[in-house]
SEKOLNU-643550 format. One record per residue (C-alpha): residue number from 0; residue in one letter; chain; y, z, x. Coordinates in nm, 2 decimals, padded with zeros to 4 digits. Last residue first. Example, Ala and Ser with C-alpha at 12.3 -4.5 7.8 and 13.67 -1.06 7.14 Angstrom:
<pt zalum="1" mimar="S" bami="A" c2="-00.11" c3="00.71" c1="01.37"/>
<pt zalum="0" mimar="A" bami="A" c2="-00.45" c3="00.78" c1="01.23"/>
***
This chain:
<pt zalum="82" mimar="A" bami="A" c2="02.16" c3="-02.53" c1="01.98"/>
<pt zalum="81" mimar="R" bami="A" c2="02.47" c3="-02.33" c1="02.03"/>
<pt zalum="80" mimar="R" bami="A" c2="02.56" c3="-02.27" c1="01.66"/>
<pt zalum="79" mimar="A" bami="A" c2="02.19" c3="-02.18" c1="01.58"/>
<pt zalum="78" mimar="I" bami="A" c2="02.20" c3="-01.91" c1="01.85"/>
<pt zalum="77" mimar="Q" bami="A" c2="02.52" c3="-01.76" c1="01.73"/>
<pt zalum="76" mimar="G" bami="A" c2="02.41" c3="-01.77" c1="01.37"/>
<pt zalum="75" mimar="W" bami="A" c2="02.07" c3="-01.61" c1="01.45"/>
<pt zalum="74" mimar="V" bami="A" c2="02.26" c3="-01.33" c1="01.63"/>
<pt zalum="73" mimar="L" bami="A" c2="02.47" c3="-01.27" c1="01.32"/>
<pt zalum="72" mimar="L" bami="A" c2="02.16" c3="-01.29" c1="01.10"/>
<pt zalum="71" mimar="V" bami="A" c2="01.98" c3="-01.03" c1="01.31"/>
<pt zalum="70" mimar="I" bami="A" c2="02.28" c3="-00.80" c1="01.29"/>
<pt zalum="69" mimar="V" bami="A" c2="02.29" c3="-00.84" c1="00.91"/>
<pt zalum="68" mimar="A" bami="A" c2="01.92" c3="-00.76" c1="00.90"/>
<pt zalum="67" mimar="G" bami="A" c2="01.98" c3="-00.44" c1="01.09"/>
<pt zalum="66" mimar="I" bami="A" c2="02.26" c3="-00.35" c1="00.85"/>
<pt zalum="65" mimar="V" bami="A" c2="02.03" c3="-00.42" c1="00.56"/>
<pt zalum="64" mimar="S" bami="A" c2="01.76" c3="-00.20" c1="00.72"/>
<pt zalum="63" mimar="A" bami="A" c2="02.01" c3="00.08" c1="00.77"/>
<pt zalum="62" mimar="I" bami="A" c2="02.09" c3="00.06" c1="00.40"/>
<pt zalum="61" mimar="F" bami="A" c2="01.72" c3="00.07" c1="00.31"/>
<pt zalum="60" mimar="G" bami="A" c2="01.62" c3="00.36" c1="00.53"/>
<pt zalum="59" mimar="A" bami="A" c2="01.52" c3="00.34" c1="00.89"/>
<pt zalum="58" mimar="G" bami="A" c2="01.18" c3="00.48" c1="00.99"/>
<pt zalum="57" mimar="D" bami="A" c2="01.09" c3="00.81" c1="01.14"/>
<pt zalum="56" mimar="G" bami="A" c2="00.80" c3="00.83" c1="01.38"/>
<pt zalum="55" mimar="V" bami="A" c2="01.01" c3="00.92" c1="01.69"/>
<pt zalum="54" mimar="S" bami="A" c2="01.32" c3="01.10" c1="01.57"/>
<pt zalum="53" mimar="Y" bami="A" c2="01.60" c3="00.91" c1="01.40"/>
<pt zalum="52" mimar="W" bami="A" c2="01.98" c3="00.94" c1="01.45"/>
<pt zalum="51" mimar="G" bami="A" c2="01.94" c3="00.97" c1="01.83"/>
<pt zalum="50" mimar="I" bami="A" c2="02.12" c3="00.66" c1="01.94"/>
<pt zalum="49" mimar="A" bami="A" c2="01.80" c3="00.50" c1="02.07"/>
<pt zalum="48" mimar="Q" bami="A" c2="01.61" c3="00.61" c1="01.77"/>
<pt zalum="47" mimar="G" bami="A" c2="01.86" c3="00.46" c1="01.53"/>
<pt zalum="46" mimar="L" bami="A" c2="01.88" c3="00.14" c1="01.74"/>
<pt zalum="45" mimar="W" bami="A" c2="01.50" c3="00.10" c1="01.72"/>
<pt zalum="44" mimar="T" bami="A" c2="01.48" c3="00.19" c1="01.35"/>
<pt zalum="43" mimar="A" bami="A" c2="01.76" c3="-00.05" c1="01.27"/>
<pt zalum="42" mimar="V" bami="A" c2="01.60" c3="-00.33" c1="01.48"/>
<pt zalum="41" mimar="V" bami="A" c2="01.26" c3="-00.27" c1="01.30"/>
<pt zalum="40" mimar="S" bami="A" c2="01.43" c3="-00.28" c1="00.96"/>
<pt zalum="39" mimar="G" bami="A" c2="01.62" c3="-00.60" c1="01.05"/>
<pt zalum="38" mimar="V" bami="A" c2="01.29" c3="-00.75" c1="01.16"/>
<pt zalum="37" mimar="I" bami="A" c2="01.14" c3="-00.66" c1="00.82"/>
<pt zalum="36" mimar="G" bami="A" c2="01.44" c3="-00.80" c1="00.63"/>
<pt zalum="35" mimar="L" bami="A" c2="01.44" c3="-01.12" c1="00.83"/>
<pt zalum="34" mimar="V" bami="A" c2="01.07" c3="-01.16" c1="00.78"/>
<pt zalum="33" mimar="T" bami="A" c2="01.11" c3="-01.12" c1="00.41"/>
<pt zalum="32" mimar="T" bami="A" c2="01.39" c3="-01.38" c1="00.40"/>
<pt zalum="31" mimar="L" bami="A" c2="01.18" c3="-01.61" c1="00.61"/>
<pt zalum="30" mimar="I" bami="A" c2="00.88" c3="-01.58" c1="00.38"/>
<pt zalum="29" mimar="F" bami="A" c2="01.08" c3="-01.62" c1="00.06"/>
<pt zalum="28" mimar="G" bami="A" c2="01.27" c3="-01.92" c1="00.16"/>
<pt zalum="27" mimar="S" bami="A" c2="01.58" c3="-01.98" c1="00.36"/>
<pt zalum="26" mimar="P" bami="A" c2="01.70" c3="-01.90" c1="00.71"/>
<pt zalum="25" mimar="K" bami="A" c2="02.08" c3="-01.88" c1="00.73"/>
<pt zalum="24" mimar="N" bami="A" c2="02.31" c3="-02.13" c1="00.90"/>
<pt zalum="23" mimar="N" bami="A" c2="02.56" c3="-02.13" c1="00.61"/>
<pt zalum="22" mimar="G" bami="A" c2="02.81" c3="-01.87" c1="00.71"/>
<pt zalum="21" mimar="P" bami="A" c2="02.92" c3="-01.53" c1="00.59"/>
<pt zalum="20" mimar="T" bami="A" c2="02.68" c3="-01.24" c1="00.57"/>
<pt zalum="19" mimar="I" bami="A" c2="02.69" c3="-01.03" c1="00.24"/>
<pt zalum="18" mimar="I" bami="A" c2="02.44" c3="-01.24" c1="00.04"/>
<pt zalum="17" mimar="K" bami="A" c2="02.20" c3="-01.30" c1="00.33"/>
<pt zalum="16" mimar="A" bami="A" c2="02.19" c3="-00.93" c1="00.41"/>
<pt zalum="15" mimar="V" bami="A" c2="02.11" c3="-00.84" c1="00.05"/>
<pt zalum="14" mimar="L" bami="A" c2="01.82" c3="-01.09" c1="00.04"/>
<pt zalum="13" mimar="G" bami="A" c2="01.69" c3="-00.97" c1="00.38"/>
<pt zalum="12" mimar="A" bami="A" c2="01.70" c3="-00.60" c1="00.26"/>
<pt zalum="11" mimar="L" bami="A" c2="01.52" c3="-00.70" c1="-00.07"/>
<pt zalum="10" mimar="F" bami="A" c2="01.26" c3="-00.90" c1="00.11"/>
<pt zalum="9" mimar="G" bami="A" c2="01.20" c3="-00.63" c1="00.37"/>
<pt zalum="8" mimar="I" bami="A" c2="01.17" c3="-00.36" c1="00.10"/>
<pt zalum="7" mimar="I" bami="A" c2="00.91" c3="-00.57" c1="-00.08"/>
<pt zalum="6" mimar="I" bami="A" c2="00.72" c3="-00.66" c1="00.24"/>
<pt zalum="5" mimar="A" bami="A" c2="00.73" c3="-00.30" c1="00.37"/>
<pt zalum="4" mimar="W" bami="A" c2="00.59" c3="-00.17" c1="00.03"/>
<pt zalum="3" mimar="I" bami="A" c2="00.31" c3="-00.42" c1="00.05"/>
<pt zalum="2" mimar="I" bami="A" c2="00.23" c3="-00.31" c1="00.40"/>
<pt zalum="1" mimar="G" bami="A" c2="00.23" c3="00.06" c1="00.30"/>
<pt zalum="0" mimar="M" bami="A" c2="00.00" c3="00.00" c1="00.00"/>
***
């Protein structure tokens, strides 16, 4: 059940991040949106643990996952612009 929950939250976080991030070089489709949200959650968890907001074993919440996904989208936009 944990994997299904991660997919659902990842999709929602990716969807919100795509809505609030400007630009048109965004990955599209259900799978890429879900992967974007999951990667955003991993980035948010890693940054939170590096800063000291989360202890080892804690995961990022929904808002932090959206912020992580926005960071991933901004990096994606910079890479897509150069390629």
